[in-house]
C-alpha positions in Angstrom: 9.0 3.6 -25.1 11.3 0.7 -26.1 11.0 -2.3 -24.0 14.6 -2.7 -22.5 14.7 -6.0 -20.9 12.8 -9.7 -21.8 12.6 -11.9 -18.9 13.3 -15.7 -19.2 11.6 -17.7 -16.5 12.6 -20.6 -15.4 10.6 -21.7 -11.7 11.1 -25.4 -10.1 8.5 -24.5 -7.4 5.2 -22.3 -7.4 2.8 -21.6 -10.3 4.7 -20.1 -13.2 2.1 -17.7 -14.9 4.6 -17.2 -18.1 2.9 -19.3 -20.5 0.6 -17.5 -22.7 1.0 -14.4 -20.4 0.3 -11.1 -22.5 0.5 -8.2 -20.4 2.1 -5.3 -22.5 4.8 -3.7 -20.6 8.1 -6.2 -20.3 10.2 -3.5 -19.0 9.2 -3.5 -14.7 9.9 0.3 -14.8 7.8 1.3 -17.3 5.1 -1.5 -15.7 5.5 -0.1 -12.6 4.9 3.9 -14.1 2.6 2.8 -16.7 0.5 0.3 -14.6 -2.2 -1.6 -17.4 -3.6 0.3 -20.2 -7.5 0.7 -20.2 -8.1 -1.9 -22.8 -6.1 -5.0 -21.2 -7.9 -4.3 -17.5 -10.3 -6.2 -16.4 -13.7 -5.4 -16.9 -16.9 -5.4 -14.4 -18.4 -7.1 -17.4 -16.3 -10.2 -16.6 -18.2 -10.2 -13.1 -21.7 -10.0 -14.5 -23.2 -8.4 -17.1 -25.2 -5.0 -15.7 -28.5 -5.4 -15.7 -31.3 -2.6 -15.5 -30.8 -2.2 -11.5 -27.0 -1.4 -12.3 -28.3 1.6 -14.9 -30.1 2.7 -12.3 -28.4 6.2 -10.7 -29.8 5.5 -7.1 -29.2 1.9 -7.3 -25.9 2.7 -5.2 -26.8 5.1 -3.1 -25.8 4.8 0.1 -23.8 1.8 -0.5 -20.5 2.8 -1.6 -19.7 5.6 0.3 -16.8 7.3 2.5 -16.9 6.7 6.3 -15.3 8.3 9.0 -14.6 6.6 12.4 -12.9 7.5 16.0 -10.5 5.6 16.8 -8.5 7.6 19.8 -10.2 10.1 21.4 -7.1 12.6 21.6 -6.1 16.4 20.8 -5.1 16.8 17.2 -2.8 19.0 16.2 -4.3 22.4 14.9 -2.6 22.1 11.5 -4.0 18.8 11.0 -7.0 19.2 12.6 -9.2 17.4 8.8 -7.4 13.9 9.8 -8.7 14.0 13.2 -11.0 10.9 12.7 -10.0 7.4 9.9 -11.5 7.7 6.7 -12.1 4.7 5.4 -14.4 3.0 2.4 -17.1 0.8 2.6 -19.3 -1.1 -0.6 -22.3 -2.5 1.2 -24.7 -5.8 -0.5 -28.0 -5.4 1.0 -28.4 -9.0 1.9 -25.2 -10.7 4.2 -22.5 -11.3 2.4 -18.5 -12.2 2.7 -16.4 -9.0 3.8 -13.3 -8.4 2.1 -10.8 -5.9 3.5 -8.5 -4.2 1.3 -4.7 -2.4 2.8 -3.4 0.3 0.5 0.1 0.4 -0.2 2.9 2.5 1.2 1.6 6.1 1.5 -1.3 5.5 -0.1 -5.1 5.6 1.1 -8.3 4.2 0.9 -9.0 6.1 -2.3 -6.2 5.3 -4.2 -6.7 3.8 -7.3 -6.1 0.3 -7.0 -8.4 0.4 -3.6 -11.5 1.8 -6.1 -10.5 -0.8 -8.7 -10.2 -3.8 -6.4 -13.5 -2.4 -4.3 -15.3 -1.9 -8.2 -14.4 -5.3 -8.7 -15.4 -7.3 -5.7 -18.5 -5.6 -4.7 -19.5 -6.3 -8.2 -19.0 -10.2 -7.6 -21.2 -9.8 -4.2 -18.7 -9.1 -1.5 -18.9 -6.2 1.2 -15.9 -4.7 0.4 -14.0 -2.1 3.0 -10.8 -0.1 1.8 -8.1 0.8 4.4 -5.5 3.3 3.9 -1.7 2.5 4.9 -0.2 3.1 8.8 2.2 5.1 6.8 -0.6 7.1 5.0 -1.0 10.4 7.1 -4.7 10.1 8.0 -4.4 6.8 9.7 -1.1 8.2 11.1 -3.0 11.1 13.1 -6.1 9.1 13.5 -5.5 5.8 14.2 -2.0 5.0 14.8 -1.3 4.3 18.6 2.2 5.7 19.0 2.1 7.7 16.0 5.5 7.0 15.0 4.8 4.4 12.0 7.1 2.2 10.5 7.4 -1.0 12.7 5.1 -3.6 11.6 4.1 -5.1 14.8 2.5 -1.8 16.4 1.3 -0.6 12.6 -0.5 -4.4 12.5 -2.1 -4.1 15.9 -3.5 -0.9 14.9 -4.8 -1.9 11.6 -6.1 -5.0 13.6 -7.9 -2.7 16.0 -9.4 -0.8 13.2 -10.8 -3.8 11.4 -12.4 -4.8 14.6 -14.0 -1.4 15.0 -15.5 -1.5 11.6 -17.2 -5.3 11.6 -18.6 -3.9 15.2 -20.0 -1.2 13.3 -20.9 -2.6 10.5 -22.8 -5.6 12.5 -21.1 -9.3 12.7 -24.8 -10.5 11.4 -24.5 -9.2 8.0 -20.9 -11.0 7.5 -20.6 -14.1 6.0 -17.1 -14.7 6.3 -14.3 -12.6 6.5 -11.0 -12.3 3.6 -8.4 -10.1 3.6 -5.8 -8.9 0.9 -3.5 -5.7 0.5 -1.0 -4.7 -2.1 2.9 -3.5 -1.6 3.3 -2.9 2.0 -0.4 -3.6 2.4 0.3 -7.2 1.1 3.3 -7.7 3.8 0.7 -6.3 6.2 -2.1 -8.7 5.6 0.5 -11.6 6.2 1.0 -9.8 9.7 -2.6 -9.4 10.2 -2.9 -13.5 9.3 -0.4 -14.8 12.0 -2.0 -12.3 14.4 -5.5 -13.1 14.2 -4.4 -16.4 14.4 -3.4 -15.8 18.0 -6.5 -13.2 18.5 -9.0 -15.4 16.6 -11.1 -11.8 16.7 -12.1 -11.7 13.1 -11.4 -15.6 12.0 -10.1 -14.5 8.2 -11.3 -17.3 6.1 -8.9 -16.4 2.8 -5.7 -13.9 2.5 -3.9 -13.1 -0.8 -0.9 -11.2 -0.8 -0.4 -9.2 -3.8 2.9 -7.8 -4.4 4.4 -8.0 -1.1 7.7 -7.0 0.3 9.4 -9.7 2.0 11.6 -7.1 3.8 10.2 -3.7 4.9 13.9 -2.5 5.3 15.1 -4.4 2.2 12.3 -2.9 0.1 11.7 0.5 0.9 15.8 1.2 0.6 15.6 -0.2 -2.8 12.9 2.1 -3.6 14.9 4.9 -2.0 17.9 4.3 -3.9 16.1 4.5 -7.0 16.1 8.4 -6.4 19.7 8.6 -4.5 21.8 6.4 -6.7 20.5 8.3 -9.9 21.1 12.0 -9.0 24.6 13.6 -8.1 23.9 14.5 -4.6 21.1 15.4 -1.7 21.1 19.2 -3.6 19.8 17.4 -6.8 18.0 14.7 -5.0 15.7 17.5 -3.4 15.5 19.6 -6.9 13.9 16.5 -8.3 11.2 16.0 -5.8 10.6 19.9 -5.7 10.2 19.7 -9.8 7.3 16.5 -9.1 5.9 18.3 -6.2 5.5 21.2 -9.0 3.9 18.9 -11.6 1.8 17.4 -9.2 0.5 20.9 -8.3 -0.6 21.3 -11.8 -2.1 18.1 -12.4 -4.1 18.7 -9.2 -4.7 22.4 -9.7 -8.6 21.6 -9.9 -9.2 19.1 -7.6 -10.0 19.0 -3.9 -7.5 16.3 -2.8 -4.1 15.1 -3.5 -3.4 11.8 -3.3 0.2 10.9 -3.0 -0.3 7.3 -3.9 0.0 5.0 -6.8 -2.9 6.9 -9.1 -0.9 9.9 -10.3 2.4 8.3 -11.9 0.3 8.0 -15.2 -0.9 11.3 -15.4 2.4 12.9 -14.9 3.9 10.5 -17.7 1.4 11.7 -20.1 3.1 11.3 -23.8 6.6 11.7 -22.6 9.5 9.6 -24.0 11.7 8.9 -20.4 14.8 7.0 -20.3 15.0 4.2 -18.0 16.8 6.4 -15.5 13.7 8.6 -15.7 11.7 6.2 -14.6 13.5 5.2 -11.8 13.9 8.6 -10.4 10.2 9.1 -10.9 9.6 6.1 -8.7 12.4 6.8 -6.4 10.9 10.5 -5.9 7.3 9.6 -5.4 8.1 7.2 -3.0 10.3 10.1 -1.3 7.5 12.4 -1.3 4.4 10.0 0.2 7.6 9.2 3.2 8.4 13.0 3.6 4.7 13.4 4.5 3.9 10.3 6.8 7.3 11.9 8.6 6.0 15.7 8.7 2.5 14.2 10.2 4.4 11.8 12.9 7.0 14.6 13.9 4.0 17.2 14.1 1.9 14.8 16.0 4.7 13.6 18.4 6.6 16.9 18.9 9.8 14.8 18.7 11.6 17.8 16.7 12.8 16.1 14.0 11.7 18.5 11.2 9.8 20.9 13.1 11.8 22.4 16.0 10.5 21.2 19.4 7.7 23.2 21.2 6.7 25.2 17.8 3.0 25.2 17.0 2.5 25.5 13.0 -0.1 28.1 12.4 -2.6 28.1 9.9 -1.5 30.7 8.3 2.4 29.9 8.5 4.0 28.4 5.1 4.8 24.7 5.3 7.7 24.8 2.5 11.0 24.7 5.2 9.1 21.9 7.2 8.3 20.2 3.6 11.9 20.6 1.8 13.5 19.4 5.2 10.8 16.1 5.2 11.9 15.1 1.4 15.6 15.4 2.4 15.2 12.4 4.9 15.5 9.1 3.3 13.9 5.8 4.7 16.9 4.5 6.3 17.6 8.0 7.9 13.9 7.6 9.1 14.7 4.1 10.6 17.9 4.9 12.2 17.4 8.5 13.5 13.4 8.4 14.5 12.2 5.0 14.7 14.6 3.0 16.4 15.2 5.6 19.0 11.9 5.7 19.9 11.6 2.0 20.0 14.5 1.4 22.3 13.5 4.2 24.3 10.2 2.2 24.7 12.3 -1.0 25.3 15.3 -0.8 26.3 16.2 -4.6 25.5 15.1 -4.4 22.0 18.2 -4.2 19.3 18.2 -2.5 16.0 18.4 -6.4 14.8 15.5 -7.5 16.7 13.5 -4.4 15.3 14.3 -5.0 11.7 13.9 -8.6 11.5 10.2 -8.0 13.2 9.3 -6.5 9.8 10.5 -9.0 7.9 7.9 -12.2 6.8 11.0 -14.3 8.1 10.2 -13.5 11.6 6.4 -15.4 10.8 7.9 -17.6 8.4 6.9 -21.2 10.5 3.3 -19.9 10.3 3.4 -18.5 6.7 4.5 -22.3 5.7 1.5 -24.2 7.0 -0.9 -21.3 6.3 -3.1 -22.7 3.9 -5.3 -20.0 3.5 -2.9 -17.8 2.6 -1.9 -17.0 -1.9 0.7 -14.5 -3.0 0.6 -13.2 -6.4 3.7 -11.5 -7.7 6.0 -10.9 -10.4 9.7 -12.0 -11.3 10.8 -8.6 -12.2 9.3 -6.9 -8.9 12.2 -5.0 -8.4 11.4 -4.6 -4.6 12.5 -7.9 -4.0 16.4 -9.3 -3.9 17.0 -12.8 -5.3 17.1 -14.0 -1.7 13.6 -12.5 -1.1 12.1 -14.3 -4.4 13.8 -17.5 -2.9 12.1 -16.7 0.3 8.3 -16.8 -1.1 9.1 -19.7 -3.7 10.3 -21.8 -0.5 7.6 -20.8 2.3 4.3 -20.7 -0.1 5.3 -23.4 -2.8 2.1 -23.9 -4.8 0.4 -21.3 -3.0 2.9 -18.5 -4.9 1.5 -17.5 -8.3 4.3 -15.9 -10.2 4.1 -13.9 -13.4 7.0 -13.2 -15.4 6.7 -9.3 -15.7 4.6 -6.4 -14.4 7.3 -4.8 -12.3 6.2 -3.7 -8.9 1.9 -3.9 -8.7 1.7 -2.5 -12.6 -0.4 -5.8 -13.7 -2.3 -5.4 -10.4 -5.7 -4.4 -12.8 -4.8 -6.7 -16.0 -7.6 -9.6 -16.8 -5.1 -12.7 -15.8 -4.4 -11.4 -12.4 -7.8 -10.6 -11.9 -9.1 -13.8 -12.8 -6.9 -15.3 -10.1 -8.2 -13.0 -7.7 -11.7 -13.9 -8.2 -11.2 -17.5 -8.7 -9.4 -17.6 -5.1 -11.8 -15.2 -3.1 -15.3 -16.2 -4.4 -14.7 -20.0 -5.4 
């Protein structure tokens, strides 16, 4: 794949990581799809050389595992029976240690490739590590969302905070020496809001927080992702066909797997050895976002009985084909979901709330005074991250100053596993 863009970075504020930065992909869309090649990824041995105890196949037995938590004791639609409890991953040290929470990005689970990678590194570095699904992931919508209408950050943050408190209680506060927080993409944005919430509630006491490739405005960034599809197809019919093609490829890629994760870890597998044009890459990213959105919309509509996708009053049977509902769901853009589904729900709950107020509440600008003085928060992002506008970048630089590390390229989370990026994270959390 030829490199299509070359970036000259001139940064007056924040920390520029341009000098000597050798991440291999300088095109943002290539970086986003291909991520970090294995040879350039941060290696576990850089944290600590493996000892004999690490080679023991029983070493981590019971210490890194998927756990389930009952957050809400309420009926679950039969078609979603398997999502009645919140699933998360816990990597537990044998002794008291700092605890790091990791929040997945839009539509991604606690078991996404990025979450697994971060958990492995920080567990080797001596931390307890809990990875959590995004509130936009179906399991979270069904099991942990108080409203089951995801996409409004203040509510989603309250739900995440409740889950974190329950996990800490289950783990036992005596095993935790300090509590840290990170998240990538939308998870990074939510980490900032969690920090602001905890500064008021003071029930978790986050010590260090790092935002990885955060969106400044949920609405703006999600719309950009959606338009990577809509701006590159002729009409809704072609968009639906592109989604159907990806679902078919996804089915083939996962035909021998017990779980399909519509997150950040199947783009590379789908790309394979194909030579895609820049338009192809944009469509692939846009379609992936639309598929994740469709899963969220479907889960929410089934749980609430709103009649947005599934006819009101209809109970989906176990042997009923879901194709008509999924076809309808993938046709819904993020803008339509917000305007037709989320905002009417919010305004019904609070008639005094305006659309402008709701949208502003989902932007980091709404908590800017807190972020400016929050010395325990740092940000890592890329100059070429296409989910950020020029105004978003200005906001990050003026708000975080020297607490912002800006890499010259890497697209959206493409360089998250790169050795330089991981060294910066480890230096922040472990020193």
